[in-house]
C-alpha positions as CSV (number, residue, x, y, z in Angstrom):
1,M,-120.1,155.0,86.6
2,K,-123.2,154.4,84.9
3,K,-122.4,157.1,82.7
4,G,-119.1,155.9,82.0
5,L,-120.4,152.3,81.2
6,I,-122.9,153.9,78.9
7,L,-120.3,155.8,77.3
8,I,-118.0,152.9,76.7
9,A,-120.6,150.9,75.4
10,V,-121.7,153.6,72.6
11,L,-118.1,154.2,71.7
12,A,-117.8,150.2,71.3
13,V,-120.9,150.2,69.4
14,L,-119.8,152.7,67.0
15,A,-116.0,151.2,66.6
16,L,-118.0,148.1,65.6
17,L,-120.1,149.6,63.2
18,G,-117.1,151.6,61.9
19,M,-115.0,148.2,61.4
20,S,-118.1,146.7,59.5
21,A,-118.7,149.2,57.5
22,Y,-114.9,149.5,56.6
23,N,-114.5,146.0,55.9
24,G,-117.7,146.1,53.6
25,M,-116.3,149.0,51.7
26,V,-113.0,147.1,51.2
27,D,-114.8,144.1,49.6
28,K,-116.7,146.0,47.4
29,Q,-113.8,147.8,46.2
30,E,-111.8,144.7,45.7
31,T,-114.5,143.1,43.9
32,A,-114.7,146.1,41.7
33,T,-110.9,146.3,41.1
34,K,-110.8,142.9,40.4
35,A,-113.6,143.1,37.7
36,L,-111.3,145.6,35.9
37,A,-108.3,143.4,36.1
38,D,-110.4,141.0,34.3
39,V,-111.4,143.5,31.7
40,Q,-107.7,144.0,31.1
41,A,-107.1,140.5,31.0
42,T,-109.8,140.0,28.2
43,Y,-108.0,142.8,26.4
44,Q,-104.6,141.0,26.5
45,R,-106.3,138.0,24.9
46,R,-107.3,139.7,22.1
47,A,-103.9,141.5,22.0
48,D,-102.5,138.0,22.0
49,L,-104.8,136.8,18.8
50,I,-104.2,139.8,16.7
51,P,-100.7,138.9,15.6
52,N,-101.6,135.1,14.4
53,L,-104.6,136.9,12.7
54,V,-102.8,139.6,10.9
55,E,-100.1,137.0,9.7
56,T,-102.7,135.1,8.3
57,V,-104.3,138.0,6.5
58,K,-101.1,138.7,5.1
59,G,-100.7,135.7,3.7
60,Y,-103.3,136.2,1.3
61,A,-103.3,140.2,1.0
62,K,-99.6,141.1,0.6
63,H,-100.4,144.9,-0.8
64,E,-102.9,145.7,2.1
65,E,-99.9,146.7,4.1
66,E,-101.2,150.0,5.5
67,T,-103.9,147.7,6.7
68,F,-101.6,145.4,8.5
69,K,-99.6,148.6,9.9
70,A,-102.7,150.1,11.4
71,V,-103.4,146.9,13.3
72,V,-100.2,146.3,14.4
73,E,-99.7,150.0,15.5
74,A,-103.2,150.4,17.3
75,R,-102.4,146.8,19.0
76,A,-99.0,148.3,20.3
77,K,-100.6,151.5,21.5
78,A,-103.2,149.6,23.4
79,T,-100.9,147.4,25.5
80,Q,-98.6,149.9,26.1
81,I,-101.2,151.6,28.0
82,T,-101.9,149.7,31.5
83,I,-103.7,150.9,34.5
84,D,-103.7,150.1,37.9
85,P,-107.3,148.7,39.3
86,S,-106.5,149.9,42.7
87,N,-105.6,153.4,41.9
88,V,-107.5,154.3,38.3
89,T,-108.3,157.6,37.1
90,P,-111.3,158.9,35.0
91,E,-108.7,160.3,32.7
92,Q,-106.6,156.8,32.6
93,L,-109.7,154.9,32.2
94,K,-110.6,157.4,29.3
95,Q,-107.2,157.1,27.8
96,F,-107.3,153.0,28.3
97,Q,-110.6,152.9,26.3
98,Q,-109.3,155.0,23.6
99,A,-106.6,153.2,22.8
100,Q,-108.8,150.0,23.0
101,G,-111.5,151.6,20.4
102,E,-108.9,152.2,18.0
103,L,-107.7,148.8,18.3
104,S,-111.3,147.7,17.6
105,S,-111.8,149.9,14.5
106,A,-108.3,148.7,13.2
107,L,-109.3,145.1,13.6
108,G,-112.8,146.2,11.7
109,K,-110.5,147.5,8.8
110,L,-108.3,144.0,9.1
111,I,-111.8,141.8,8.9
112,A,-113.2,143.9,6.1
113,V,-109.9,143.5,3.9
114,S,-110.6,140.0,4.6
115,E,-113.7,139.7,2.9
116,S,-111.8,140.2,0.0
117,Y,-110.4,137.2,-0.6
118,P,-112.4,134.3,-0.5
119,D,-109.7,131.6,-0.1
120,L,-108.8,133.2,3.0
121,K,-112.4,133.1,4.3
122,A,-112.1,129.5,3.5
123,S,-109.1,129.4,5.5
124,E,-109.7,126.9,8.7
125,Q,-107.0,129.0,10.4
126,F,-108.2,132.4,9.7
127,T,-111.8,131.1,10.2
128,N,-110.6,129.8,13.9
129,L,-109.1,132.9,14.7
130,Q,-112.0,135.0,13.6
131,T,-114.3,132.8,15.7
132,Q,-111.6,133.2,18.8
133,L,-111.6,137.2,18.2
134,E,-115.5,137.5,18.1
135,G,-115.7,135.4,21.1
136,T,-113.1,137.6,22.7
137,E,-114.9,140.3,21.9
138,N,-118.1,138.9,23.6
139,R,-115.7,138.4,26.5
140,I,-114.6,142.1,26.5
141,N,-118.5,143.4,26.7
142,E,-119.4,141.0,29.4
143,A,-116.2,142.2,31.6
144,R,-117.1,145.6,31.0
145,Q,-120.7,145.2,32.1
146,K,-119.5,143.4,35.3
147,F,-117.0,145.8,36.3
148,N,-120.0,148.7,35.7
149,E,-122.2,146.6,37.7
150,K,-119.5,146.2,40.5
151,V,-118.5,149.9,40.6
152,T,-122.1,150.7,40.8
153,E,-122.4,148.4,43.8
154,Y,-119.5,149.8,45.0
155,N,-120.3,153.0,44.7
156,Q,-124.0,152.9,46.0
157,D,-122.4,151.3,49.3
158,I,-119.8,154.3,49.9
159,R,-122.8,156.7,49.3
160,H,-125.5,155.5,51.6
161,F,-125.9,156.7,55.0
162,P,-124.0,156.2,57.7
163,K,-121.3,154.2,55.5
164,S,-120.7,157.8,53.5
165,L,-119.5,159.1,56.9
166,F,-116.9,156.3,57.1
167,A,-116.3,156.3,53.4
168,G,-115.6,160.1,54.1
169,L,-113.6,159.5,57.0
170,F,-111.4,156.2,55.3
171,G,-111.0,157.8,52.0
172,F,-113.1,155.8,50.1
173,E,-113.5,157.6,46.7
174,K,-116.3,157.2,44.4
175,M,-114.9,154.9,41.0
176,E,-115.4,155.6,37.3
177,K,-117.5,153.2,34.8
178,F,-116.5,152.2,31.2
179,E,-118.5,154.7,29.1
180,A,-119.5,154.3,25.5
181,E,-116.8,156.3,23.4
182,A,-119.0,159.2,21.7
183,A,-118.9,157.7,18.1
184,A,-120.8,154.4,19.6
185,Q,-123.5,156.6,20.2
186,K,-124.2,157.0,16.3
187,A,-125.5,153.7,14.7
188,P,-123.3,152.7,11.6
189,E,-123.9,153.6,8.3
190,V,-124.7,150.5,6.0
191,K,-124.0,150.8,2.1
192,F,-124.6,147.8,-0.4
């Protein structure tokens, strides 16, 4: 009888530990996937600003059609790639990052074109859009950093013992972080 009670008590403690571990891992996973959704929302904000910026610059630089086309195409590509934060694969994350990088590059070219037009730089509408875009780029960086922080917390949580036992049992897998593109490792060359 005493052995039966001890066994029941041990099983109850294990069940409570398992429930606590499971719930903790779910909470951290949800926090990390929300952070990824926040990154996507910030990228969407940038994508929403781009048509206004392009149209403003178009009014001043009618002959820069190739640059405008590149920005519009990069925006279209970046907004077509969607990822499910709750089921993202490293390949999807890499593809998403690459499309966003191409959009950043195209925007850089558009801003460079705008530098050639003093009237455009003085335009209040252009200045306002450029300021919003710069602020959005800062938000994107902060959102990616927050996502990486939450993924780190989640990954640490599922890898620490004894939760690692429960993580494997319940199918919790390591999440991937945002990484800089290879081109970002090299400092840009500035020439005057």
